[in-house]
N, C-alpha and C positions, 0 to 999 in steps of 0.2 A: 214833284214840284208843287206848284200852288194848287193843283187840282181843279183848275177852272173848267177844263173839259168834262171832268167828272160832275162838277156842279151843273154844267149845261145839260148833261144827261139826266141828273136828278130832277132838275127844273122841267125838262121836256116830258118826263114821265108824269110829274105832278100836274102839268098843264094838259095832258092828254095828247101831246104831239108824238109821243112814243107810247103805243098801246100794246097790251098783251105781253108786257115785259116787266121783269123785276131785276134789281141788282142783287146778285147772290152774295157777293163779297167784293171788297176792294183790297187788292194785294199790291204792296209796294216793296221795293228793294231798299228803301230809305226810311228808317224809323222816324225821321223828322219831317217827312213829306206832309204838307198841309192837307193833301188828299185824305189822309187817314183821319184827320180831325173832321173834315167834311163828312166822311162816312159815319163817324160816331154821331155827329149832329143829326144825321138823317136816319139813324137807327140801323145802319148797314154794318155787317160784320167786317172788321178790318184785320188784316193779316200782314205781317212783315216777314219776308223771306229774303235776307240779305246775304250776298256773297261773303261779306265780312264775318259772318257767323259760322262759316264752314272752313275746314282745313284746305279744301281744294275746290276748284271750279266744278269738277265732276260731281262732288258731293252736293254742292249747291244746286247743280242742274237736277240731280235726283230728287232733292227735297222740293224744288220748285214744281217738278212734274207731279210728285206725290200730293202736294198741296192742291194743285189744280184738279187732280183726279178726285180728291176728297170733296172739293166744291162742286165738281162735275157741271160746269156751265155749258149751256148750248152755244154760247158765243163768248170769246175773250176779246175785250176791247183794250187796246194799248193806247195810252195817252200820256206822253212824257216819260215813258218807261225806256230808259236809255241803256239798258243791259241787253246784250245780244240774246235773243230767244234761242235756247238750245234746240238742236234738231230733233231730239226726243220729244219735246213739247210740240213742235210743228207737226211731227208725224202723228202724235196722239190726238191732235186737234186739227187735222188737215181741213183747210177751207173753213175753219171756225175761229180764226184769229184775224182781227182787223186792226189797223193802225191809222191814226191821224198824223199826217206829216205836214209841217208848216211851210209847204212850198208846192209848186206845180211839178209833179213827177211826169216825165223823167228828166225835165230840164234841170232841176235843182234837187239833187238827192244823193244818197250814198255817203260813204265815210268822209268826214270832214265838212259836210254841208253846213253844219251849224256855225262855222267860222266865217261864212260869207258876209260881206258888208252890203248895205243897200245899193250903193253905186255899182257894185259888181254884178248885180242881178239884172234880169231883163226889165222891160218897161212895166211889167205887171208881176205881182207875186200873188200868192194865195195859199190854198190848202188842198190836200188830197186825202181821201179815205181809200185805203187799199187793203187787200188781203195780204197776210204775211206769208211769205214763202222762205226758202232757205237762203235767198240773196239779201242784199241790203237795199230796201225800198224798191224791190223788183216785182212784187206780187201784183196780181191783176187789180187794176184801178176800178173802184166802185163809183166814186163821185169826186168832182173837183170844182173849185170856185176860185176865180181870179179876183184879185184886189188891186186896184190902181195905186201906184206910187205917186204921191203928190209932192210938189215943190216944198222943200224944207223938211221933209220927213227925216226923222232920226230912226235908227234901228228900233228903238223902244216904241216910238209912235206907230211905225209900220207894223211891228209885231202885235200891238194892241188891236190895230185895225184888222189884221188877218184873223185874229182870234174872234173878234166881235162879228165881222161880216162873213167870215168863211167857216172856221173851225166849229164854232158853237152852233152853226146851222146845219152843215153837211154831216157832221158826226151823228147827231140825233136822227137826222133823216135817213141815213144809211142803216142805223140800228133798227129803226121802225120798218124799213123795207125788208131787211133780213128777217125780222120777227114774223113778218107776214108772207114769207116765201117768195118775195119778189126779186130776189137776187140769186143768180146761179152762175157757175163758171162752165163755159163750153169751150173746149180746145184752148184752155189757157186765157180766155177772154171773158170778162165779166159781162153778163147780160142783166140789165136792170129794167124791170117792167114798171110802167106808170100805174 
């Protein structure tokens, strides 16, 4: 997509809001994703691994895993990556993959979520950072932030507010806490230290 969450991470690192962290690479399944341009502008390695470039989904999955293993990140951050993560990747990077989801989980998540309209949602919307597991938006929650729906909001206006007030704040905060060992999973529940 537009790479706005990536930009929020880049900016948070530059501002010292995320410390002891560097972005090893930006990987996209879409060669036209603006996130790749943001990566180039920031001097970050950019990589495209698209299902369209492989004969089968299995071959794509193998190449995605191989690419990730070559980069060897401590943490994989998904933001706008709408391809289902293969189980082989989840197994290889267990509890080392997080996702930013543009709603409050578990109320608004799962397959088909992105088709919801503002009036079908609850009185508040927001964003959730969670670990990725083998389900759809079912991994342990790290952080959430609610954003109020205001009279006259259009889906576009509300989406922008969710990004500005929630996503661009909690995703960098979660990364920083993980970088400093302040996030762990105990019995399937996330424990976040202050």
